[in-house]
C-alpha positions as CSV (number, residue, x, y, z in Angstrom):
1,M,-5.1,-20.3,-4.6
2,K,-6.5,-16.7,-5.6
3,T,-5.8,-13.7,-3.8
4,Y,-8.2,-10.8,-4.1
5,M,-7.1,-7.0,-2.9
6,H,-9.6,-4.8,-2.2
7,T,-9.0,-1.2,-0.6
8,N,-9.7,-2.5,2.7
9,R,-9.5,-6.0,3.1
10,V,-7.9,-8.9,1.5
11,V,-9.2,-12.2,0.3
12,M,-7.4,-15.1,0.0
13,T,-9.1,-18.7,-1.3
14,G,-7.6,-21.9,-1.6
15,K,-7.0,-25.1,0.5
16,A,-5.9,-24.0,4.1
17,W,-2.3,-25.4,3.6
18,E,-2.1,-23.3,0.4
19,I,-3.4,-20.5,2.5
20,I,-0.7,-20.6,5.5
21,A,2.2,-21.2,3.3
22,M,1.4,-18.2,1.0
23,L,1.0,-15.9,4.9
24,R,4.3,-17.5,5.7
25,Q,5.6,-16.2,2.5
26,Y,4.6,-12.5,3.2
27,Q,5.3,-13.0,6.9
28,Q,8.7,-13.0,5.7
29,R,8.9,-9.7,3.8
30,F,5.4,-7.7,5.7
31,F,5.3,-7.3,9.3
32,Y,1.8,-5.9,9.5
33,V,-1.1,-7.2,6.9
34,T,-1.8,-2.9,6.5
35,D,2.1,-3.3,5.1
36,W,1.8,-5.6,2.5
37,M,-1.6,-4.0,1.2
38,E,-0.1,-0.8,0.7
39,S,2.8,-1.7,-0.9
40,F,-0.2,-2.7,-3.8
41,S,-1.3,0.3,-3.7
42,E,2.2,1.6,-4.9
43,P,1.8,2.3,-9.1
44,L,3.7,-0.4,-11.3
45,P,6.9,1.1,-13.4
46,K,6.1,1.5,-16.9
47,E,8.0,-1.7,-18.0
48,R,5.7,-4.0,-16.0
49,E,2.0,-2.4,-16.3
50,T,1.9,-4.6,-19.2
51,D,2.6,-7.7,-17.4
52,Y,-0.4,-7.8,-15.6
53,L,-3.2,-6.9,-18.8
């Protein structure tokens, strides 16, 4: 399963049960999809920046 974050949308690819399971996980932390998307726009701490390179 893959999740692509764009500035104004989220694209999730994978099997239907994988997407539903992922959305249920995010539902526990975020009430709206916009809240979830805003959390990705926050800058990463310096020690975590290298984890994504």
